[in-house]
Residue frames as qw, qx, qy, qz and C-alpha x, y, z in Angstrom:
[[0.203, -0.140, -0.592, -0.768, 158.78, 44.75, 114.09],
 [0.400, 0.163, 0.585, -0.686, 155.30, 45.36, 115.41],
 [0.125, -0.176, -0.844, -0.491, 152.67, 43.21, 113.81],
 [0.497, -0.136, 0.078, -0.853, 149.02, 44.19, 113.95],
 [0.182, 0.069, 0.964, -0.183, 147.02, 41.48, 115.69],
 [0.408, -0.122, -0.494, -0.758, 143.90, 40.54, 113.80],
 [0.435, 0.010, 0.694, -0.573, 140.78, 39.58, 115.73],
 [0.262, 0.337, 0.895, 0.128, 137.80, 37.60, 114.71],
 [0.100, -0.313, -0.420, -0.846, 135.11, 39.09, 112.54],
 [0.374, -0.093, 0.358, -0.850, 132.09, 40.64, 114.27],
 [0.357, 0.205, 0.886, -0.212, 129.22, 38.20, 115.07],
 [0.502, 0.630, 0.247, -0.538, 126.82, 40.15, 112.81],
 [0.324, 0.629, -0.566, -0.423, 129.25, 39.69, 109.84],
 [0.037, -0.205, 0.975, 0.072, 129.68, 35.99, 110.39],
 [0.463, 0.351, 0.695, -0.424, 125.98, 35.54, 110.75],
 [0.551, 0.652, -0.083, -0.514, 125.40, 37.00, 107.27],
 [0.285, 0.514, -0.773, -0.240, 128.13, 34.78, 105.75],
 [0.237, -0.039, 0.947, -0.213, 126.91, 31.68, 107.64],
 [0.562, 0.466, 0.444, -0.519, 123.36, 32.31, 106.47],
 [0.513, 0.618, -0.387, -0.454, 124.52, 32.48, 102.84],
 [0.080, 0.353, -0.932, -0.037, 126.42, 29.22, 103.34],
 [0.393, 0.176, 0.824, -0.368, 123.27, 27.51, 104.76],
 [0.569, 0.588, 0.183, -0.545, 121.14, 28.84, 101.90],
 [0.607, 0.643, -0.407, -0.229, 123.66, 27.60, 99.29],
 [0.600, -0.485, 0.636, -0.035, 124.92, 24.44, 100.95],
 [0.883, 0.301, 0.355, 0.067, 124.64, 22.43, 97.73],
 [0.643, 0.531, 0.071, 0.547, 126.99, 24.80, 95.93],
 [0.450, -0.806, -0.176, 0.341, 128.94, 26.80, 98.56],
 [0.518, -0.048, 0.265, 0.812, 130.86, 28.88, 95.97],
 [0.174, 0.822, 0.310, -0.445, 129.60, 32.48, 95.71],
 [0.586, 0.598, 0.286, 0.467, 129.92, 34.15, 92.29],
 [0.358, 0.089, -0.090, 0.925, 131.75, 37.44, 91.99],
 [0.263, -0.508, -0.253, -0.780, 128.35, 39.24, 91.93],
 [0.719, -0.568, -0.392, -0.082, 127.30, 37.43, 95.12],
 [0.650, -0.197, -0.283, 0.677, 130.57, 38.27, 96.77],
 [0.103, 0.312, 0.055, 0.943, 130.02, 41.95, 95.88],
 [0.520, -0.583, -0.340, -0.524, 126.60, 41.79, 97.45],
 [0.779, -0.458, -0.355, 0.241, 128.06, 40.25, 100.60],
 [0.480, 0.064, -0.151, 0.862, 130.83, 42.91, 100.59],
 [0.167, -0.480, -0.163, -0.846, 128.15, 45.62, 100.55],
 [0.699, -0.547, -0.374, -0.269, 126.22, 43.91, 103.39],
 [0.828, -0.410, -0.223, 0.312, 129.22, 43.21, 105.62],
 [0.064, -0.975, 0.214, 0.012, 131.72, 45.93, 104.87],
 [0.745, -0.354, 0.461, 0.326, 134.47, 43.32, 104.34],
 [0.152, 0.596, -0.566, -0.549, 136.89, 43.28, 101.39],
 [0.870, 0.268, -0.272, -0.313, 136.37, 40.74, 98.58],
 [0.442, 0.405, -0.765, 0.235, 139.63, 39.13, 99.75],
 [0.282, -0.209, 0.704, -0.617, 138.26, 38.69, 103.32],
 [0.790, 0.141, 0.162, -0.574, 135.07, 37.21, 101.97],
 [0.755, 0.409, -0.492, -0.145, 136.90, 34.81, 99.70],
 [0.240, 0.360, -0.812, 0.392, 139.20, 33.67, 102.50],
 [0.507, -0.130, 0.536, -0.663, 136.23, 33.23, 104.87],
 [0.876, 0.217, -0.057, -0.427, 134.52, 30.93, 102.41],
 [0.588, 0.447, -0.668, 0.085, 137.72, 28.98, 101.79],
 [0.014, -0.293, 0.791, -0.536, 138.13, 28.40, 105.47],
 [0.650, -0.004, 0.361, -0.669, 134.43, 27.70, 106.10],
 [0.851, 0.280, -0.296, -0.330, 134.35, 25.03, 103.38],
 [0.473, 0.382, -0.756, 0.242, 137.38, 23.27, 104.91],
 [0.185, -0.217, 0.719, -0.634, 135.81, 23.06, 108.36]]
């Protein structure tokens, strides 16, 4: 069974997400509306964005 290897997100994409995190460090939980805005900016899916924030908050 061939599994597709997933790479890291492009630097430009992580820069947008990290900047949002810095700007909202007191409450690092984007609303659905904010996630949709980030989706439009980055081209990621809502699922990818949600998972990125889950992982970023844990680190």
